[in-house]
C-alpha positions in Angstrom: 102.3 94.8 145.2 105.1 92.3 144.9 106.2 90.8 141.5 104.5 87.5 142.4 101.2 89.0 143.3 101.4 91.4 140.3 101.7 88.6 137.8 98.9 86.8 139.5 96.7 89.9 139.1 97.7 90.1 135.4 96.7 86.4 134.9 93.4 87.1 136.7 92.7 90.2 134.5 93.6 88.4 131.3 91.1 85.7 131.9 88.5 88.2 133.0 89.1 90.2 129.9 88.5 87.0 127.9 85.2 86.5 129.6 83.9 90.0 129.1 85.0 89.9 125.5 83.0 86.7 125.1 86.1 84.7 124.1 86.1 82.6 127.3 82.9 81.1 128.8 82.6 81.9 132.5 82.5 78.1 133.2 86.0 77.9 131.6 87.6 80.5 133.8 89.5 78.1 136.1 90.6 76.0 133.1 91.9 79.1 131.3 93.7 80.3 134.5 95.4 77.0 135.0 96.6 76.9 131.4 98.2 80.3 131.8 99.8 79.3 135.1 101.2 76.2 133.4 102.6 78.3 130.5 104.3 80.6 132.9 105.6 77.6 135.0 104.2 79.1 138.2 103.9 76.8 141.2 101.7 79.2 143.3 98.7 81.5 142.5 96.6 83.8 144.6 93.1 82.5 145.3 91.4 85.7 146.5 92.0 87.9 143.5 89.3 89.9 141.8 89.5 91.5 138.4 90.8 95.1 138.2 88.5 97.9 137.3 88.9 99.0 134.6 90.5 96.0 132.8 93.5 96.7 130.6 93.6 96.0 126.9 94.0 92.3 126.1 97.2 92.8 124.1 98.8 94.9 126.8 98.1 92.2 129.3 99.6 89.7 127.0 102.7 91.8 126.7 103.1 91.8 130.5 102.7 88.0 130.7 105.5 87.6 128.0 107.8 90.1 129.8 107.3 88.1 133.0 108.3 84.9 131.2 111.4 86.5 129.8 112.4 88.0 133.2 111.9 84.7 135.0 113.7 82.9 132.2 110.7 80.8 131.4 111.6 81.5 127.7 114.6 82.9 125.9 114.6 86.6 125.0 114.3 86.0 121.2 111.8 87.0 118.7 110.8 83.4 118.0 110.4 82.5 121.6 108.3 85.6 122.3 106.1 85.0 119.3 105.5 81.3 120.3 104.5 82.3 123.8 102.3 85.1 122.6 100.4 82.6 120.4 100.1 80.1 123.2 98.8 82.8 125.6 96.2 83.9 123.1 95.2 80.3 122.4 94.0 80.2 126.0 91.2 82.6 125.2 90.5 81.3 121.6 87.7 78.8 121.1 88.6 75.4 119.6 88.5 75.0 115.8 85.2 73.0 115.9 83.6 75.8 118.0 84.8 78.5 115.6 83.6 76.6 112.6 80.2 76.0 114.1 79.8 79.7 115.0 80.9 80.7 111.5 78.3 78.6 109.7 75.6 79.5 112.2 76.4 83.2 111.5 76.4 82.4 107.8 72.7 81.4 107.9 71.9 84.9 109.0 74.2 86.5 106.4 77.6 85.7 104.8 78.9 89.1 106.0 77.9 88.3 109.6 80.0 85.1 109.4 83.1 86.9 108.1 82.7 89.9 110.4 82.6 87.6 113.5 85.6 85.5 112.3 87.6 88.6 111.4 86.9 90.1 114.8 88.0 86.9 116.5 91.2 86.8 114.4 92.0 90.4 115.5 91.1 89.9 119.2 93.2 86.8 119.6 96.2 88.5 117.9 96.4 86.2 114.9 95.9 89.3 112.8 98.8 91.4 114.0 96.9 94.7 114.2 99.6 96.6 116.1 102.2 95.6 113.5 99.9 96.4 110.6 99.3 99.8 112.0 103.0 100.6 111.4 102.6 100.3 107.6 102.7 103.6 105.7 100.0 104.3 103.0 99.5 107.0 100.5 97.8 107.5 97.1 99.2 108.9 93.9 97.7 109.9 90.6 98.8 108.2 87.3 97.6 108.2 83.7 95.6 105.1 84.6 93.9 106.6 87.7 94.7 106.6 91.4 97.3 104.1 92.6 97.7 102.8 96.2 101.2 102.8 97.7 102.1 101.0 100.9 105.4 100.5 102.6 105.2 97.2 104.4 106.6 97.7 107.9 104.4 95.1 109.7 106.6 92.1 109.9 109.1 92.2 112.8 112.8 92.3 111.9 114.4 89.0 112.6 117.6 88.9 114.5 120.8 87.2 113.3 120.1 84.3 115.7 116.5 83.9 114.3 117.8 83.7 110.8 120.5 81.2 111.6 118.0 79.0 113.4 115.7 79.0 110.4 118.6 78.2 108.1 119.6 75.2 110.2 116.1 74.0 110.9 114.9 70.6 109.7 111.5 69.1 109.6 108.6 68.7 107.1 105.6 69.2 109.4 103.9 71.3 108.4 105.4 71.4 104.9 104.8 75.1 104.5 103.1 78.1 106.2 99.8 77.6 104.3 99.3 73.9 105.2 96.2 73.1 107.2 98.4 71.4 109.8 99.5 74.9 111.0 96.3 75.2 113.0 97.5 75.0 116.6 101.1 74.3 115.7 103.6 75.8 118.1 106.1 76.8 115.4 109.7 76.1 114.7 112.6 78.0 113.1 111.3 79.1 109.7 107.6 78.2 110.5 105.8 80.9 112.5 103.9 80.1 115.7 100.3 79.3 115.0 98.9 78.0 118.3 96.1 80.6 118.2 95.4 80.0 114.5 91.9 79.0 113.4 90.8 77.9 109.9 87.3 77.8 108.5 86.5 74.7 106.4 84.9 76.0 103.3 83.5 73.8 100.5 84.6 74.5 96.9 83.5 72.2 94.1 82.9 69.4 96.4 86.2 69.6 98.3 87.0 71.2 101.7 89.4 74.1 101.5 90.8 76.3 104.3 89.7 79.9 104.8 91.8 82.2 107.0 92.9 85.8 107.3 96.4 87.0 106.6 98.4 87.7 109.8 100.1 90.7 108.2 97.2 92.0 106.1 97.9 94.3 103.2 94.3 95.6 102.8 90.9 95.3 104.5 89.9 91.7 105.5 92.8 90.3 103.5 92.0 86.6 103.5 93.6 83.4 102.1 91.8 80.3 100.8 94.0 77.2 100.4 93.9 73.5 99.5 93.8 71.0 102.4 96.5 69.0 100.6 99.9 70.5 100.1 99.9 70.8 96.3 101.7 73.3 94.0 99.9 76.2 92.3 98.2 75.1 89.1 96.1 77.8 87.4 93.6 76.1 85.1 89.9 76.1 84.1 89.2 74.7 87.5 90.7 77.8 89.1 88.2 80.0 87.4 85.3 77.7 88.6 86.8 77.8 92.1 87.1 81.6 92.3 83.5 82.1 91.0 82.2 79.6 93.5 84.0 81.5 96.3 82.4 84.8 95.3 79.1 83.0 95.3 79.7 81.8 98.9 81.2 85.1 100.0 79.6 87.7 97.6 81.0 90.7 99.5 84.6 89.6 98.9 86.7 89.6 95.8 88.9 86.4 95.2 92.0 86.2 93.0 94.7 83.8 92.0 98.3 84.6 91.3 99.8 83.2 88.2 101.3 79.7 88.7 104.8 80.6 87.5 107.9 82.2 89.2 108.5 85.9 88.5 104.9 86.6 87.6 103.4 84.6 90.5 103.3 85.2 94.2 105.8 84.2 96.9 104.2 80.9 97.8 103.9 78.8 94.7 104.4 75.5 96.5 100.8 75.5 97.9 97.7 76.2 95.9 95.9 79.2 97.3 93.9 82.2 96.5 93.7 85.7 98.1 90.6 87.8 98.7 89.0 90.3 100.9 86.8 93.4 101.2 88.7 96.1 99.4 88.2 98.3 96.4 91.4 98.3 94.2 92.4 100.9 91.6 92.1 98.4 88.7 88.4 98.2 89.4 88.0 101.8 88.3 90.1 101.5 85.1 88.7 103.0 82.0 87.1 100.7 79.4 88.6 101.1 75.9 86.6 98.5 74.1 83.5 96.4 74.7 82.0 93.4 72.8 79.8 90.4 73.3 81.7 87.1 73.5 81.5 85.2 70.2 80.8 81.7 71.7 78.9 82.9 74.8 76.7 85.9 73.9 75.7 86.2 77.6 79.2 87.3 78.4 80.2 91.0 77.9 83.9 91.5 77.4 85.9 94.7 78.1 89.4 95.7 77.4 90.8 98.0 80.1 93.1 101.0 79.9 95.6 99.6 82.4 99.4 99.2 82.4 99.0 95.4 82.5 96.9 93.7 79.8 93.5 92.9 81.1 90.3 91.4 79.7 87.3 91.8 81.9 84.4 89.4 81.5 80.9 89.9 82.9 77.9 87.6 83.0 75.0 86.3 85.0 76.1 82.8 84.1 79.0 81.2 85.9 79.2 78.4 83.4 79.6 80.9 80.5 82.3 82.8 82.4 84.2 79.6 83.0 84.0 78.8 79.3 85.0 82.3 78.0 87.8 82.6 80.6 89.1 79.2 79.6 89.2 80.3 76.0 91.4 83.2 76.8 93.7 81.0 78.9 94.0 78.4 76.1 94.7 81.0 73.4 97.2 82.8 75.6 99.1 79.6 76.5 100.1 79.2 72.9 100.5 82.9 72.0 103.9 84.1 70.7 104.8 87.6 69.3 108.5 87.9 68.9 108.3 91.6 67.9 106.9 92.3 71.3 109.2 89.9 73.1 106.4 87.5 74.0 107.4 83.8 73.7 105.0 81.2 74.9 107.9 78.9 75.7 111.6 78.3 75.4 112.1 74.6 74.8 110.3 72.9 77.6 110.0 76.0 79.8 106.5 77.6 79.7 106.3 81.4 79.9 102.7 82.5 79.5 100.4 82.5 82.5 97.4 84.5 83.8 96.5 86.3 87.0 92.7 85.9 87.7 90.4 88.1 89.8 86.7 87.3 90.4 84.1 89.6 92.1 80.4 90.3 92.1 78.9 93.3 90.4 75.3 93.4 91.6 73.8 90.1 90.5 76.4 89.6 87.8 79.8 88.0 88.1 83.0 89.6 86.9 86.3 87.8 85.9 89.4 89.8 85.1 92.0 87.8 83.1 95.4 89.5 83.3 97.9 88.2 80.7 101.4 87.5 82.1 104.8 86.3 80.8 107.8 85.3 82.9 110.5 85.1 80.2 114.0 86.4 81.0 116.7 87.6 78.7 120.4 88.7 78.8 119.1 92.3 78.8 116.6 91.6 81.5 117.8 88.7 83.6 115.2 89.4 86.3 112.4 89.2 83.7 111.4 90.9 80.5 107.9 91.7 81.9 109.2 92.4 85.4 110.3 95.7 87.0 113.3 96.8 84.9 116.6 98.0 86.5 115.7 101.7 86.4 112.9 101.2 88.9 114.3 98.4 91.0 115.6 100.8 93.6 111.9 101.2 94.5 110.5 97.8 93.6 112.4 94.7 92.6 110.2 92.0 94.0 107.6 89.9 92.0 104.5 91.7 90.7 101.8 89.5 92.1 98.0 89.7 92.4 97.9 92.7 94.7 100.3 94.8 92.6 98.4 93.8 89.5 95.3 95.4 91.1 97.1 98.7 91.6 98.5 98.4 95.1 102.2 98.7 95.6 103.7 96.6 98.3 107.1 98.3 98.8 109.9 97.0 101.0 110.5 98.4 104.6 113.9 99.8 103.7 112.1 102.6 101.9 110.8 104.2 105.1 114.4 105.3 106.0 115.7 105.7 102.5 112.9 108.0 101.3 113.5 110.2 104.4 117.2 110.4 103.4 116.3 111.2 99.8 114.1 114.1 101.1 116.9 115.5 103.2 119.3 115.2 100.3 116.9 117.0 97.9 116.6 119.8 100.5 120.3 120.2 100.4 121.2 118.7 103.8 124.5 116.9 104.4 123.3 113.3 104.2 124.2 110.2 102.2 121.6 108.3 100.2 121.8 104.7 99.1 123.8 104.5 95.8 120.9 103.0 93.9 118.8 106.1 94.7 121.4 108.6 93.8 120.5 109.2 90.1 116.8 109.5 91.1 117.6 111.8 94.0 119.7 114.1 91.8 116.8 114.4 89.3 114.5 115.3 92.1 117.0 117.9 93.4 116.8 119.7 90.1 113.1 120.3 90.5 112.1 123.9 91.3 110.4 125.2 94.4 110.9 122.2 96.7 110.5 123.1 100.4 110.2 121.3 103.8 106.5 121.6 103.4 106.1 119.9 100.0 109.1 117.6 99.8 107.3 114.6 101.1 104.5 115.1 98.6 107.0 115.5 95.7 108.8 112.3 96.7 105.5 110.3 97.1 104.3 111.4 93.7 107.6 110.4 92.2 107.4 107.0 93.9 103.9 106.6 92.4 105.4 107.3 89.0 108.0 104.7 89.5 105.3 102.2 90.5 103.3 103.2 87.4 106.5 102.3 85.4 106.8 99.0 87.4 103.3 98.0 86.2 104.0 99.1 82.6 107.1 97.0 82.6 104.9 94.0 83.6 102.4 94.6 80.8 102.7 92.2 77.8 100.8 94.4 75.4 102.2 97.9 76.1 100.1 101.1 75.8 101.7 101.8 72.5 100.2 101.7 69.0 102.0 98.4 68.3 101.1 96.9 71.6 97.4 97.8 71.4 97.2 96.7 67.8 98.6 93.3 68.8 96.2 93.1 71.8 93.3 93.9 69.5 94.4 91.1 67.1 94.7 88.7 70.1 91.0 89.3 71.0 89.7 89.0 67.4 88.9 85.3 67.7 86.6 86.1 70.6 84.5 88.6 68.8 
């Protein structure tokens, strides 16, 4: 079969696959075919084609369409151009936003889980969720004094070329203002803003306002979702945030929902647009031991627990959303003004505010739970990256911000570690390799351990990485797991008892 007929067959099969996958209505087949022909800038197309048996995987067919476009110079051979065309191709078999929203809320009438299951499936099938990239991530678990910790090395995001980076640096434009803006739905993309032609957003009401609900393209955990304001507005964690999170877990009771702190260092990577993260995943912090329990002084319906966790967490539980909002707000108000110089905790320095909270909401049977995690973003001469931030001795493993996901006990480690940890393993085994200078002290310590073999070296290194992450979380804790730290934590909670 000639190249011309071969690409025609691929177009035919792609549309047919969309039909059998129930993404394309049979009446829309000609329309979808012509959209693909237009994207590929083809002037001719075979009219007597029939779908192949069996049909190839949808993403494999997409890859072949993109390769044709590169070979025929329809697009440049760059990461951005490929990603933009991929999104446009998958948009051909993706229902319009109004159709997706209608299907979501119709499914919701049957069950909230039915609605999210269908939307999640669509987001994977149309390659908005980059399942093939996510599969590259490495995962393992390690034990710690606080319980099991989840470790992931994030390999999902494609490496950008020098040209891609330069284009992004030289890019201008403010539409959309950021990658979380609602205007990304259907946007082709530009340098610095990813292609979103195949992007779909569910409009979800929170406290009388419409927010956007989507899945994360490069998910860190199961059904990793993002809920964001329609208007581009900075993160602002307040009493309203608690109410919003609790309403979200009322609407989607099978998901947890959490908010990063609204300050740099202790917040997430996107503080310019108010948003929450959630999903269907059980995190290590949920299994943390309880060291103290009491009934909330002003709201006796609320049970409070202090957790044995490297970060300082108060867990609230109640059948009453209103009482949880009140008690959670009391903690936030008290923490905003809290200073303990002996522990290095300063509420502010001049006009600069340091205290903040990370919030996590979930359902526990009929009850609601709210975890309030106390954070502080102060820096000092000794710790210029942050007093309650990974300290220099662990930054060779993790230097980035400790946000919501890490707080919950899941390490998101940089992709460089995939190669570097393998080099450390070879070094520990005595092979003639070089390791990154920032790993050398750690590697020499590991090398002194007895009885390390080819069979167990990976396990030894993974356990050591887990210990480093445990230290990362301890560095981020404001009330340390020491006598002085826990005495101060107990004193902080006294007014709530």
